[in-house]
N, C-alpha and C positions, 0 to 999 in steps of 0.2 A: 384810298379806302380799301383797295385790294390787299394792302399790307395787313389789315385786320380781318377781312373776309376770308382770305385764303386759309390762315391758321384755324379759324373757327369752323370753316367747312371741312377741313381735314380732320379736325377734332370730332366733328359730328359723324363723319364716315367711320372713323375708328371706334367711336362710341357705339354706333349701331352694331358693329361686329362684336365688340366686347359685351354689349348689353345682351345680345342674343346668346352668346356663349355662357354668360353668367346667370341666365334666368333660373335654371334648375338649381345650381349651387346656392343662389340667393334665396329661393323659395324654401329649400331645405333648411338653411340657416335661420330663416325667419320663423318657420314653424318650430324649430328646435328651441329658439330663444324666446319667442312670444307665445307660441301655442296657437297662433292664428296668422293669417296673412294681413300684415299691416300696410295699408296703402301709403300712409304718411312716411313710415320708415323706408319704404321702397322709393318714394320721391326723394328723400334725403340721400339715400345710397346712390341712386342713379344720377341725381343732379351733381353730387360730389365728384363722381367719376368724370362726368362731362366737363365740369369746371376745371378739374385738375388737368385734363387733357388739353382744354382750351388755353389755360395759363401756360402750359409747357410749350405748346406750338406757337403761341404768341411771342414767346421769348426766342424760339429757335428758327422759326420760318420767316421768310423763305430761305431755303438752303442754297448755298453757292452751286453753280453749275459744274464745278470741277473740284476734285479733292486738293489740287495743288493751288490753294488760295494765296500762297506766297507770291506767285507770279503776277498777281494783280495789285500788289501792294508795294509801296516805295520802301527803301531800306530804313528810313527814319519813322516808319509807321509806329504809332504808340498803341499798345494793346491794353493799357489799364490807366485809370485815373484814380489816384488815392487822395486827392484834395477834396475835402467835404464842402458841400454847399456851392459847388461850381455852377449848378443849374440856376442859382439865383443871380450870380454875376452875369452868366450868359444871357439870361432873360432880359436884364436891364441894359446890358451892353448893346444888344441888337435892337432895342426899342427906342422910341422917342418920347418916353415918359418924362414929364417935368413934375417934380415933387410939389411945386407951388401951384400946379394946375390940376386939381382932382379930375377934371374932365378928360385928361390924357391917360388916366389909369386904365381905361377900357382897352387901350392899345395892347395891353399885356396879352389879351386873348388872340392876338395875331402872331404871337411868337411861338415857333415850333418847340423851343426849349421848355416853355411853360406847359404845353400840352404833353410833352414827353415826360415831364416830372409828374403831371397829373395822372397820366397813364400808369406810371410806376407806383404811385400811391394807391390807385384803385385796383391794381392787379391782384394784390393779396388781401384786399379788404373782405371779399367773400370768404376767403380762407379763415379769417378771424371770426366771421359769423358761424361757420361750421364748427370751429373750435369751441365757441361758447355753447353751441348745442350739445357737443360731446362732453365738455367739462361742466357745464351748467352754472357753476358758481363764479362770481366775479373775482374771488381771491386767487384764481389761477391765471391772472393777467400776465404775470411774469413768465409763466410757462408758454402762454400764447405768443408773447413777444419773442421768446427764445425759438419757438418752432417757426415763427414767421421769418426770423433772421436765418435759421438753418435752411429753410426752403429757398430763400432768396440767395443764400450763399451757394446752394447747389446749382441754381440757375447761372450765377455768375461764373462759377468754376467750370461748368459745362461749356459756357461760351469761351472762356479763356483758354481751355484746352482743345478748342476746335472739336467739340463733342468727343472728348477723350481720345483724340488721335485720329478720328475719321478724316479730319481736314488738317493739312500740314501747318497752317497758321490760323490763329483766331480770326473769325470774320465779324465779330462784334466786340465792343469795348467792355472790359471789366471796370465797373464804375462804383466807387464807394457811395455815391449819391443814390444809386439804385438800391443798394443794401439798406440804407437809412430809410428811403421812401417806402420800399416794400415792407420792411419791418414795422414802420409806423402805420402803414395802411392796415396790416394784419391786426395790430393792437387796437386801432380805431374801430375796425370791424368787430372785434371782440367786445369792445365797450358799448357800442350802439346796437349790438345784436338783440337785446331784449325787445326793442321797438319793432324789429323785423320778426322775431320768433313768436311774438304775441299773436301773430296771425295763424300760427300752426300749433297742433297739439304738442305739448312738452313731452320729454322722455319719461317724466314721472307718470303722466297719464298713460303712456304706452305700456310701461312696466306694471302699472296698477291693473290695466286690462289684461295683461299677460298673466298676472297672478290669479285673476278671476277665471281666465280660460283654463288654467292648469287644474283648477278644482272641478271643472266640468269634465265628465268622463266621455262625452261625445267626441269622436274623431272627425275633424272637418272633412268634407267631401274632397276638397282640393288636395289635402294631405293624403287621402286614400289613392287618388289618381296619380299623385307623384310617386307613391310607393310602387304602384304597378309599372309606371314608366321607368323608374330606376331599375327594376328587375328586368324589364324588356331591353333597356340599354345595355345592361350587363350581359344578357344573352348575345346581343349583336356584337359587342366588343370582344367577347370570348371567341365568337365565330371568326371575326376579322383577324385575330391573332393566332388562330389554329387552322381550321379548315380553309378559311379564306385565303391563306397564304399558298395553299396548294391548288385550289381550283376556284374558278369564278362561276361555276355552275349554279343556276338559279334553283334547280331541284335539290342540289346538295345543301344549299343555304336553307331551303324550306324544311328539309328533313332535320337539319341540325337545330333549327329554331323550334321545331316540334318537340324534339328531345329536351331542349331548354325549357319549354313551357312545362313539360311533365316534371322535370327536376326542380325548377325554382318555384312553381306555383302549386305543386302537389307533394312531392316527396320531402322537400326541405321544411315546409311548415309542420308536417307531421312529425318530423324528427327533432324540430327546434322549438317545440312548444307554441306553435301557431305563428311563428315569425318567419318572414322571408328577409332577404337582404334589404329590400326597399322598406318594409314595415319596421325593421329594426332601426334603420337610419332615421325614419320619420317618428320613431318613438311610440309605436303601438304594435299590437299583435292581433291575430285572428282568434276568435273564440266562439263556442256555441252558446246557446241561450242560457246555459247554466254557468258560463264563465270558464269552462274547461277547454282543452285543446279539441278542435273539431274532429269528428270521425273521418275515416278515409273516404266514406261515401260522400260526405258533405264537401270535402276538399276536391274530390273528383268532379262533382257537379260544378263547383266554382271554376275549376281549371278549364272544363269544357266550355263553360259560358264565356270565359275570356278568350279561349282559343278559336271558337267558331267564326267570329267577325274577322279575325286576322286571317284565318284559313280561306275564307271567301275572297278576301282581297288578293291573297297570293295566287288563288286559282285564276283570277282574271289576269294577273300579271303573267303567269305561265302560258295561258291560252293566247295572249297577245303576242307572245314570242314565237308561237308556232307558225311557220311559213308554209302555206299551201299554194300550189299553182291554181289559177282561176279555172283551169280546165278540169281540175280534180272533182270527183264525185262528192267528196266530203267538204268542199270549199263552202258551199251555202250553209251546210249544217254547222261548220266551224264558226262562221260569221254570226249565225243566229244564236248559237249557244253562248258565244262570247258576249254578245250584246245583252242577252237575257241575264247572264250572271253579273255583268257590269251594272245593269239597272238595279238588280236585286241588291248588290253591294252598296250602291248609292243610297237606296232606300234604308238599308240597315244602318249605315253610318249617319244618315240624317236623323233617323229615329234615336240613335244613341246620343247624338249631340243634344237633341231636345231633352232627352232623358237626363243627361248630365247637367244641363242648365237648370232643370226643375229641381234636381237633388241639391245643387249648390244654392239655389234660391231658398230651399227649405232649411239650409244650414245644418245638415246632418240629421234632421228629424226623420228623414226617410232614407232607406238604404238603396244602394245601387243594385241593379238587376242580378248581378253575379253573386252578391251576398244574399239577396232575397230568396233566390231559387235554392240556395244551399243552407239557409237558416244560419248564416255566419254573421257575427257582429264584430266590427273593428273596436278594439278596446285599448285605452291607454295603459301603458305598462306602469 
């Protein structure tokens, strides 16, 4: 059983890492494509990644303990099998099935060659289901068969080459039967997919809702938060590649980020017609109640409203790094001030979390506090 659990567990670990790294890119893509966050599209996207990782690791793992795999193989080791339907003869050769006795047919389930062939058939069956979801129409079955064969060929070539030279000799067999069974499994999955996909919303429904959402001028709350996060990530990345290479000072990072807030959340939208890097990526802009670019006073209020919660958090971080001797006259004051600011920051962020949840529950019918205090409206371009 570990032959299967190890690859799947490895795939799950890699999937969690990739899933975390792809959250923001996927949300950006989802909002740009559909105009809203599609739960079912996300399920398809992430499940497809997990499936492809699992299929790959099931083919490749477990890996040999050494690169020099030739040392563990005899000179007459065969690395490929080009005779088709060998799995059938192997199954009946090692079994005691008697054709005239149907009761003996059940013994086929005791044969490892039978289960190996079944595994290869089922390996790419989900791939065919995904292809049917993407292609939608049955007339693309030849394309599905070709893609299934191509993916299977990739697996077999990867094995034959010892993962493209990482291992000196192949550690698994290149088998023509695997190509046939994998390809057939993908085609079978493509053909039976409607029975499975009937349980989920179709792509047509997703696109129909996307067209409806595009006609609505409200910008979703999650899209607004993503735009702010993208701008903040841009500030942090530019710090890492400029000032961060020269110093690790927390105060220098705080000052650079402060300048970044002023530039990205204040000056840039004033000069760029109400757009920041984040809002431009998410497909909307900031405007006043008349639909024009907000005034500098409004943008300043919005920037300050975004900046203050971050500033409070940074002050706690800076105070926590100040080291005072317990005998110091300022030690008690330092502890009490740090604790007071820390509790204050916890209250602020808890209130902001509740506020964000309420706004998202209202689906954009109410505005975030930073837009409310500045009379700014997010508007689709």
